[in-house]
TORPA-948146 format. One record per atom (N, C-alpha, C, O): x, y, z; residue in three letters; residue number from 1. Coordinates in nm, 2 decimals, padded with zeros to 4 digits. Layout:
// TORPA-948146
<site u="X" v="Y" w="Z" code="ala" pos="NUM"/>
...
//
This chain:
// TORPA-948146
<site u="-00.84" v="00.22" w="-00.15" code="met" pos="1"/>
<site u="-00.72" v="00.21" w="-00.21" code="met" pos="1"/>
<site u="-00.62" v="00.33" w="-00.15" code="met" pos="1"/>
<site u="-00.66" v="00.44" w="-00.14" code="met" pos="1"/>
<site u="-00.50" v="00.28" w="-00.13" code="ala" pos="2"/>
<site u="-00.39" v="00.37" w="-00.07" code="ala" pos="2"/>
<site u="-00.29" v="00.41" w="-00.18" code="ala" pos="2"/>
<site u="-00.24" v="00.31" w="-00.24" code="ala" pos="2"/>
<site u="-00.26" v="00.52" w="-00.20" code="leu" pos="3"/>
<site u="-00.15" v="00.55" w="-00.30" code="leu" pos="3"/>
<site u="-00.03" v="00.60" w="-00.24" code="leu" pos="3"/>
<site u="-00.05" v="00.69" w="-00.16" code="leu" pos="3"/>
<site u="00.09" v="00.55" w="-00.26" code="phe" pos="4"/>
<site u="00.22" v="00.60" w="-00.20" code="phe" pos="4"/>
<site u="00.33" v="00.64" w="-00.30" code="phe" pos="4"/>
<site u="00.35" v="00.58" w="-00.41" code="phe" pos="4"/>
<site u="00.39" v="00.75" w="-00.27" code="asn" pos="5"/>
<site u="00.49" v="00.79" w="-00.35" code="asn" pos="5"/>
<site u="00.63" v="00.77" w="-00.29" code="asn" pos="5"/>
<site u="00.67" v="00.84" w="-00.20" code="asn" pos="5"/>
<site u="00.70" v="00.67" w="-00.34" code="leu" pos="6"/>
<site u="00.85" v="00.64" w="-00.28" code="leu" pos="6"/>
<site u="00.95" v="00.70" w="-00.41" code="leu" pos="6"/>
<site u="00.97" v="00.64" w="-00.51" code="leu" pos="6"/>
<site u="01.01" v="00.81" w="-00.37" code="asp" pos="7"/>
<site u="01.12" v="00.86" w="-00.44" code="asp" pos="7"/>
<site u="01.06" v="00.88" w="-00.59" code="asp" pos="7"/>
<site u="01.13" v="00.85" w="-00.69" code="asp" pos="7"/>
<site u="00.94" v="00.93" w="-00.61" code="gly" pos="8"/>
<site u="00.88" v="00.95" w="-00.74" code="gly" pos="8"/>
<site u="00.82" v="00.84" w="-00.82" code="gly" pos="8"/>
<site u="00.77" v="00.86" w="-00.94" code="gly" pos="8"/>
<site u="00.83" v="00.72" w="-00.75" code="arg" pos="9"/>
<site u="00.76" v="00.60" w="-00.81" code="arg" pos="9"/>
<site u="00.62" v="00.58" w="-00.72" code="arg" pos="9"/>
<site u="00.62" v="00.61" w="-00.60" code="arg" pos="9"/>
<site u="00.53" v="00.54" w="-00.78" code="phe" pos="10"/>
<site u="00.40" v="00.53" w="-00.71" code="phe" pos="10"/>
<site u="00.35" v="00.38" w="-00.69" code="phe" pos="10"/>
<site u="00.38" v="00.30" w="-00.78" code="phe" pos="10"/>
<site u="00.29" v="00.35" w="-00.58" code="tyr" pos="11"/>
<site u="00.26" v="00.22" w="-00.56" code="tyr" pos="11"/>
<site u="00.10" v="00.23" w="-00.50" code="tyr" pos="11"/>
<site u="00.07" v="00.32" w="-00.42" code="tyr" pos="11"/>
<site u="00.02" v="00.13" w="-00.53" code="ala" pos="12"/>
<site u="-00.11" v="00.15" w="-00.48" code="ala" pos="12"/>
<site u="-00.14" v="00.01" w="-00.43" code="ala" pos="12"/>
<site u="-00.13" v="-00.10" w="-00.50" code="ala" pos="12"/>
<site u="-00.19" v="00.01" w="-00.31" code="ile" pos="13"/>
<site u="-00.25" v="-00.11" w="-00.22" code="ile" pos="13"/>
<site u="-00.38" v="-00.11" w="-00.17" code="ile" pos="13"/>
<site u="-00.44" v="00.00" w="-00.14" code="ile" pos="13"/>
<site u="-00.44" v="-00.21" w="-00.15" code="asp" pos="14"/>
<site u="-00.57" v="-00.20" w="-00.07" code="asp" pos="14"/>
<site u="-00.56" v="-00.11" w="00.06" code="asp" pos="14"/>
<site u="-00.47" v="-00.13" w="00.13" code="asp" pos="14"/>
<site u="-00.65" v="-00.02" w="00.08" code="asn" pos="15"/>
<site u="-00.64" v="00.07" w="00.19" code="asn" pos="15"/>
<site u="-00.68" v="00.00" w="00.33" code="asn" pos="15"/>
<site u="-00.66" v="00.05" w="00.44" code="asn" pos="15"/>
<site u="-00.74" v="-00.11" w="00.32" code="thr" pos="16"/>
<site u="-00.79" v="-00.19" w="00.44" code="thr" pos="16"/>
<site u="-00.68" v="-00.30" w="00.49" code="thr" pos="16"/>
<site u="-00.64" v="-00.40" w="00.43" code="thr" pos="16"/>
<site u="-00.64" v="-00.27" w="00.61" code="cys" pos="17"/>
<site u="-00.55" v="-00.35" w="00.68" code="cys" pos="17"/>
<site u="-00.62" v="-00.48" w="00.70" code="cys" pos="17"/>
<site u="-00.74" v="-00.49" w="00.74" code="cys" pos="17"/>
<site u="-00.55" v="-00.60" w="00.67" code="ala" pos="18"/>
<site u="-00.61" v="-00.74" w="00.70" code="ala" pos="18"/>
<site u="-00.63" v="-00.77" w="00.84" code="ala" pos="18"/>
<site u="-00.70" v="-00.87" w="00.86" code="ala" pos="18"/>
<site u="-00.57" v="-00.70" w="00.92" code="his" pos="19"/>
<site u="-00.59" v="-00.75" w="01.06" code="his" pos="19"/>
<site u="-00.72" v="-00.69" w="01.11" code="his" pos="19"/>
<site u="-00.81" v="-00.78" w="01.15" code="his" pos="19"/>
<site u="-00.75" v="-00.57" w="01.12" code="arg" pos="20"/>
<site u="-00.88" v="-00.53" w="01.17" code="arg" pos="20"/>
<site u="-00.93" v="-00.41" w="01.09" code="arg" pos="20"/>
<site u="-01.01" v="-00.33" w="01.14" code="arg" pos="20"/>
<site u="-00.90" v="-00.40" w="00.97" code="gly" pos="21"/>
<site u="-00.96" v="-00.32" w="00.87" code="gly" pos="21"/>
<site u="-00.91" v="-00.17" w="00.89" code="gly" pos="21"/>
<site u="-00.96" v="-00.08" w="00.83" code="gly" pos="21"/>
<site u="-00.80" v="-00.14" w="00.96" code="gly" pos="22"/>
<site u="-00.75" v="-00.01" w="00.96" code="gly" pos="22"/>
<site u="-00.73" v="00.06" w="00.83" code="gly" pos="22"/>
<site u="-00.70" v="-00.01" w="00.73" code="gly" pos="22"/>
<site u="-00.73" v="00.20" w="00.81" code="pro" pos="23"/>
<site u="-00.70" v="00.27" w="00.69" code="pro" pos="23"/>
<site u="-00.54" v="00.28" w="00.67" code="pro" pos="23"/>
<site u="-00.48" v="00.37" w="00.72" code="pro" pos="23"/>
<site u="-00.49" v="00.20" w="00.59" code="leu" pos="24"/>
<site u="-00.34" v="00.20" w="00.57" code="leu" pos="24"/>
<site u="-00.29" v="00.33" w="00.50" code="leu" pos="24"/>
<site u="-00.17" v="00.36" w="00.51" code="leu" pos="24"/>
<site u="-00.38" v="00.41" w="00.43" code="gly" pos="25"/>
<site u="-00.33" v="00.53" w="00.37" code="gly" pos="25"/>
<site u="-00.32" v="00.62" w="00.48" code="gly" pos="25"/>
<site u="-00.27" v="00.73" w="00.45" code="gly" pos="25"/>
<site u="-00.35" v="00.60" w="00.59" code="glu" pos="26"/>
<site u="-00.34" v="00.71" w="00.70" code="glu" pos="26"/>
<site u="-00.22" v="00.67" w="00.79" code="glu" pos="26"/>
<site u="-00.19" v="00.73" w="00.89" code="glu" pos="26"/>
<site u="-00.16" v="00.55" w="00.76" code="gly" pos="27"/>
<site u="-00.05" v="00.51" w="00.84" code="gly" pos="27"/>
<site u="00.08" v="00.59" w="00.82" code="gly" pos="27"/>
<site u="00.09" v="00.67" w="00.73" code="gly" pos="27"/>
<site u="00.16" v="00.57" w="00.90" code="asp" pos="28"/>
<site u="00.32" v="00.63" w="00.90" code="asp" pos="28"/>
<site u="00.39" v="00.53" w="00.79" code="asp" pos="28"/>
<site u="00.38" v="00.40" w="00.80" code="asp" pos="28"/>
<site u="00.46" v="00.60" w="00.69" code="leu" pos="29"/>
<site u="00.54" v="00.54" w="00.59" code="leu" pos="29"/>
<site u="00.69" v="00.55" w="00.63" code="leu" pos="29"/>
<site u="00.74" v="00.67" w="00.64" code="leu" pos="29"/>
<site u="00.77" v="00.44" w="00.64" code="glu" pos="30"/>
<site u="00.91" v="00.46" w="00.67" code="glu" pos="30"/>
<site u="00.97" v="00.36" w="00.56" code="glu" pos="30"/>
<site u="00.94" v="00.24" w="00.57" code="glu" pos="30"/>
<site u="01.04" v="00.42" w="00.47" code="gly" pos="31"/>
<site u="01.10" v="00.35" w="00.35" code="gly" pos="31"/>
<site u="00.98" v="00.29" w="00.28" code="gly" pos="31"/>
<site u="00.88" v="00.37" w="00.25" code="gly" pos="31"/>
<site u="00.97" v="00.17" w="00.25" code="arg" pos="32"/>
<site u="00.86" v="00.10" w="00.17" code="arg" pos="32"/>
<site u="00.77" v="00.03" w="00.26" code="arg" pos="32"/>
<site u="00.68" v="-00.05" w="00.21" code="arg" pos="32"/>
<site u="00.77" v="00.06" w="00.40" code="ile" pos="33"/>
<site u="00.67" v="00.00" w="00.50" code="ile" pos="33"/>
<site u="00.58" v="00.11" w="00.55" code="ile" pos="33"/>
<site u="00.61" v="00.21" w="00.60" code="ile" pos="33"/>
<site u="00.46" v="00.07" w="00.54" code="val" pos="34"/>
<site u="00.35" v="00.15" w="00.60" code="val" pos="34"/>
<site u="00.30" v="00.08" w="00.73" code="val" pos="34"/>
<site u="00.26" v="-00.04" w="00.72" code="val" pos="34"/>
<site u="00.29" v="00.15" w="00.83" code="ala" pos="35"/>
<site u="00.22" v="00.09" w="00.96" code="ala" pos="35"/>
<site u="00.08" v="00.13" w="00.96" code="ala" pos="35"/>
<site u="00.04" v="00.25" w="00.95" code="ala" pos="35"/>
<site u="00.00" v="00.03" w="00.99" code="cys" pos="36"/>
<site u="-00.14" v="00.05" w="01.02" code="cys" pos="36"/>
<site u="-00.16" v="00.15" w="01.13" code="cys" pos="36"/>
<site u="-00.11" v="00.12" w="01.23" code="cys" pos="36"/>
<site u="-00.23" v="00.26" w="01.13" code="pro" pos="37"/>
<site u="-00.25" v="00.35" w="01.24" code="pro" pos="37"/>
<site u="-00.33" v="00.30" w="01.36" code="pro" pos="37"/>
<site u="-00.32" v="00.35" w="01.47" code="pro" pos="37"/>
<site u="-00.42" v="00.18" w="01.33" code="trp" pos="38"/>
<site u="-00.49" v="00.12" w="01.44" code="trp" pos="38"/>
<site u="-00.41" v="00.04" w="01.53" code="trp" pos="38"/>
<site u="-00.42" v="00.07" w="01.65" code="trp" pos="38"/>
<site u="-00.33" v="-00.06" w="01.49" code="his" pos="39"/>
<site u="-00.27" v="-00.16" w="01.56" code="his" pos="39"/>
<site u="-00.13" v="-00.19" w="01.52" code="his" pos="39"/>
<site u="-00.07" v="-00.30" w="01.56" code="his" pos="39"/>
<site u="-00.07" v="-00.11" w="01.43" code="gly" pos="40"/>
<site u="00.07" v="-00.11" w="01.40" code="gly" pos="40"/>
<site u="00.11" v="-00.22" w="01.31" code="gly" pos="40"/>
<site u="00.23" v="-00.25" w="01.29" code="gly" pos="40"/>
<site u="00.01" v="-00.30" w="01.24" code="trp" pos="41"/>
<site u="00.07" v="-00.40" w="01.14" code="trp" pos="41"/>
<site u="00.13" v="-00.34" w="01.03" code="trp" pos="41"/>
<site u="00.09" v="-00.23" w="00.98" code="trp" pos="41"/>
<site u="00.25" v="-00.39" w="00.99" code="arg" pos="42"/>
<site u="00.33" v="-00.32" w="00.89" code="arg" pos="42"/>
<site u="00.32" v="-00.41" w="00.75" code="arg" pos="42"/>
<site u="00.32" v="-00.53" w="00.74" code="arg" pos="42"/>
<site u="00.31" v="-00.33" w="00.64" code="trp" pos="43"/>
<site u="00.30" v="-00.37" w="00.51" code="trp" pos="43"/>
<site u="00.39" v="-00.30" w="00.42" code="trp" pos="43"/>
<site u="00.42" v="-00.18" w="00.42" code="trp" pos="43"/>
<site u="00.44" v="-00.39" w="00.33" code="asp" pos="44"/>
<site u="00.53" v="-00.34" w="00.22" code="asp" pos="44"/>
<site u="00.45" v="-00.29" w="00.10" code="asp" pos="44"/>
<site u="00.38" v="-00.37" w="00.04" code="asp" pos="44"/>
<site u="00.46" v="-00.17" w="00.08" code="val" pos="45"/>
<site u="00.37" v="-00.09" w="-00.02" code="val" pos="45"/>
<site u="00.41" v="-00.15" w="-00.17" code="val" pos="45"/>
<site u="00.32" v="-00.14" w="-00.26" code="val" pos="45"/>
<site u="00.53" v="-00.20" w="-00.18" code="thr" pos="46"/>
<site u="00.57" v="-00.24" w="-00.31" code="thr" pos="46"/>
<site u="00.53" v="-00.38" w="-00.35" code="thr" pos="46"/>
<site u="00.53" v="-00.42" w="-00.47" code="thr" pos="46"/>
<site u="00.49" v="-00.45" w="-00.24" code="thr" pos="47"/>
<site u="00.45" v="-00.60" w="-00.27" code="thr" pos="47"/>
<site u="00.32" v="-00.63" w="-00.20" code="thr" pos="47"/>
<site u="00.26" v="-00.73" w="-00.24" code="thr" pos="47"/>
<site u="00.27" v="-00.56" w="-00.10" code="gly" pos="48"/>
<site u="00.15" v="-00.58" w="-00.05" code="gly" pos="48"/>
<site u="00.17" v="-00.68" w="00.08" code="gly" pos="48"/>
<site u="00.08" v="-00.72" w="00.15" code="gly" pos="48"/>
<site u="00.30" v="-00.73" w="00.10" code="ala" pos="49"/>
<site u="00.33" v="-00.83" w="00.19" code="ala" pos="49"/>
<site u="00.34" v="-00.78" w="00.33" code="ala" pos="49"/>
<site u="00.38" v="-00.67" w="00.35" code="ala" pos="49"/>
<site u="00.30" v="-00.85" w="00.44" code="asn" pos="50"/>
<site u="00.29" v="-00.82" w="00.57" code="asn" pos="50"/>
<site u="00.44" v="-00.83" w="00.61" code="asn" pos="50"/>
<site u="00.50" v="-00.93" w="00.57" code="asn" pos="50"/>
<site u="00.50" v="-00.73" w="00.68" code="ala" pos="51"/>
<site u="00.65" v="-00.72" w="00.72" code="ala" pos="51"/>
<site u="00.68" v="-00.84" w="00.80" code="ala" pos="51"/>
<site u="00.80" v="-00.89" w="00.80" code="ala" pos="51"/>
<site u="00.60" v="-00.89" w="00.88" code="asn" pos="52"/>
<site u="00.63" v="-01.00" w="00.98" code="asn" pos="52"/>
<site u="00.59" v="-01.15" w="00.92" code="asn" pos="52"/>
<site u="00.64" v="-01.25" w="00.97" code="asn" pos="52"/>
<site u="00.49" v="-01.15" w="00.82" code="asn" pos="53"/>
<site u="00.45" v="-01.27" w="00.77" code="asn" pos="53"/>
<site u="00.43" v="-01.25" w="00.63" code="asn" pos="53"/>
<site u="00.32" v="-01.22" w="00.58" code="asn" pos="53"/>
<site u="00.53" v="-01.26" w="00.55" code="pro" pos="54"/>
<site u="00.51" v="-01.23" w="00.40" code="pro" pos="54"/>
<site u="00.42" v="-01.31" w="00.33" code="pro" pos="54"/>
<site u="00.38" v="-01.27" w="00.22" code="pro" pos="54"/>
<site u="00.36" v="-01.42" w="00.38" code="gly" pos="55"/>
<site u="00.26" v="-01.49" w="00.31" code="gly" pos="55"/>
<site u="00.12" v="-01.43" w="00.33" code="gly" pos="55"/>
<site u="00.03" v="-01.46" w="00.26" code="gly" pos="55"/>
<site u="00.12" v="-01.34" w="00.42" code="leu" pos="56"/>
<site u="-00.01" v="-01.25" w="00.42" code="leu" pos="56"/>
<site u="00.00" v="-01.12" w="00.35" code="leu" pos="56"/>
<site u="00.09" v="-01.04" w="00.37" code="leu" pos="56"/>
<site u="-00.10" v="-01.10" w="00.26" code="lys" pos="57"/>
<site u="-00.08" v="-00.98" w="00.18" code="lys" pos="57"/>
<site u="-00.22" v="-00.91" w="00.16" code="lys" pos="57"/>
<site u="-00.32" v="-00.97" w="00.18" code="lys" pos="57"/>
<site u="-00.20" v="-00.78" w="00.12" code="val" pos="58"/>
<site u="-00.32" v="-00.70" w="00.08" code="val" pos="58"/>
<site u="-00.29" v="-00.68" w="-00.06" code="val" pos="58"/>
<site u="-00.18" v="-00.68" w="-00.11" code="val" pos="58"/>
<site u="-00.40" v="-00.66" w="-00.12" code="ala" pos="59"/>
<site u="-00.39" v="-00.64" w="-00.27" code="ala" pos="59"/>
<site u="-00.31" v="-00.53" w="-00.32" code="ala" pos="59"/>
<site u="-00.31" v="-00.42" w="-00.25" code="ala" pos="59"/>
<site u="-00.24" v="-00.54" w="-00.43" code="cys" pos="60"/>
<site u="-00.16" v="-00.44" w="-00.50" code="cys" pos="60"/>
<site u="-00.22" v="-00.42" w="-00.63" code="cys" pos="60"/>
<site u="-00.27" v="-00.51" w="-00.69" code="cys" pos="60"/>
<site u="-00.20" v="-00.28" w="-00.68" code="phe" pos="61"/>
<site u="-00.27" v="-00.26" w="-00.80" code="phe" pos="61"/>
<site u="-00.16" v="-00.19" w="-00.90" code="phe" pos="61"/>
<site u="-00.08" v="-00.10" w="-00.85" code="phe" pos="61"/>
<site u="-00.15" v="-00.22" w="-01.02" code="pro" pos="62"/>
<site u="-00.04" v="-00.15" w="-01.10" code="pro" pos="62"/>
<site u="-00.08" v="00.00" w="-01.12" code="pro" pos="62"/>
<site u="-00.20" v="00.03" w="-01.12" code="pro" pos="62"/>
<site u="00.03" v="00.08" w="-01.13" code="val" pos="63"/>
<site u="00.02" v="00.22" w="-01.12" code="val" pos="63"/>
<site u="00.09" v="00.28" w="-01.25" code="val" pos="63"/>
<site u="00.21" v="00.25" w="-01.26" code="val" pos="63"/>
<site u="00.03" v="00.35" w="-01.35" code="ile" pos="64"/>
<site u="00.10" v="00.42" w="-01.45" code="ile" pos="64"/>
<site u="00.10" v="00.57" w="-01.44" code="ile" pos="64"/>
<site u="-00.01" v="00.62" w="-01.41" code="ile" pos="64"/>
<site u="00.20" v="00.63" w="-01.48" code="val" pos="65"/>
<site u="00.19" v="00.77" w="-01.48" code="val" pos="65"/>
<site u="00.23" v="00.82" w="-01.63" code="val" pos="65"/>
<site u="00.33" v="00.78" w="-01.68" code="val" pos="65"/>
<site u="00.14" v="00.89" w="-01.67" code="glu" pos="66"/>
<site u="00.13" v="00.95" w="-01.80" code="glu" pos="66"/>
<site u="00.12" v="01.09" w="-01.81" code="glu" pos="66"/>
<site u="00.02" v="01.15" w="-01.76" code="glu" pos="66"/>
<site u="00.21" v="01.17" w="-01.86" code="asn" pos="67"/>
<site u="00.19" v="01.31" w="-01.87" code="asn" pos="67"/>
<site u="00.16" v="01.38" w="-01.74" code="asn" pos="67"/>
<site u="00.08" v="01.48" w="-01.74" code="asn" pos="67"/>
<site u="00.21" v="01.34" w="-01.64" code="gly" pos="68"/>
<site u="00.18" v="01.40" w="-01.51" code="gly" pos="68"/>
<site u="00.05" v="01.34" w="-01.44" code="gly" pos="68"/>
<site u="00.02" v="01.38" w="-01.33" code="gly" pos="68"/>
<site u="-00.03" v="01.26" w="-01.50" code="ala" pos="69"/>
<site u="-00.14" v="01.20" w="-01.45" code="ala" pos="69"/>
<site u="-00.12" v="01.06" w="-01.40" code="ala" pos="69"/>
<site u="-00.06" v="00.98" w="-01.46" code="ala" pos="69"/>
<site u="-00.17" v="01.03" w="-01.29" code="ile" pos="70"/>
<site u="-00.16" v="00.90" w="-01.22" code="ile" pos="70"/>
<site u="-00.28" v="00.81" w="-01.24" code="ile" pos="70"/>
<site u="-00.39" v="00.84" w="-01.20" code="ile" pos="70"/>
<site u="-00.26" v="00.70" w="-01.30" code="phe" pos="71"/>
<site u="-00.37" v="00.61" w="-01.33" code="phe" pos="71"/>
<site u="-00.34" v="00.47" w="-01.24" code="phe" pos="71"/>
<site u="-00.22" v="00.42" w="-01.23" code="phe" pos="71"/>
<site u="-00.45" v="00.41" w="-01.19" code="val" pos="72"/>
<site u="-00.44" v="00.29" w="-01.11" code="val" pos="72"/>
<site u="-00.52" v="00.20" w="-01.19" code="val" pos="72"/>
<site u="-00.63" v="00.23" w="-01.22" code="val" pos="72"/>
<site u="-00.45" v="00.06" w="-01.22" code="glu" pos="73"/>
<site u="-00.53" v="-00.04" w="-01.29" code="glu" pos="73"/>
<site u="-00.61" v="-00.13" w="-01.19" code="glu" pos="73"/>
<site u="-00.55" v="-00.20" w="-01.11" code="glu" pos="73"/>
<site u="-00.73" v="-00.13" w="-01.20" code="ile" pos="74"/>
<site u="-00.80" v="-00.20" w="-01.11" code="ile" pos="74"/>
<site u="-00.88" v="-00.32" w="-01.18" code="ile" pos="74"/>
<site u="-00.97" v="-00.29" w="-01.27" code="ile" pos="74"/>
<site u="-00.85" v="-00.44" w="-01.15" code="pro" pos="75"/>
<site u="-00.89" v="-00.56" w="-01.22" code="pro" pos="75"/>
<site u="-01.04" v="-00.58" w="-01.21" code="pro" pos="75"/>
<site u="-01.10" v="-00.54" w="-01.11" code="pro" pos="75"/>
<site u="-01.10" v="-00.63" w="-01.32" code="gln" pos="76"/>
<site u="-01.26" v="-00.64" w="-01.31" code="gln" pos="76"/>
<site u="-01.30" v="-00.76" w="-01.24" code="gln" pos="76"/>
<site u="-01.42" v="-00.79" w="-01.22" code="gln" pos="76"/>
//
């Protein structure tokens, strides 16, 4: 799982790029788009959608911030 802070709002997505499994949490973040460090595939961290093909997505997880603690909801 990769956690991103965009102007104080947190987003969590699957850390594994759908292209070749690169670690998205290690990619460069520009605005709301993270680029996979392996091959440059770009993902919107707010929706999980691929920037070039919005029908292709990585999983997104709801994030809750309570009293300064960050919680990520993981479906069972």
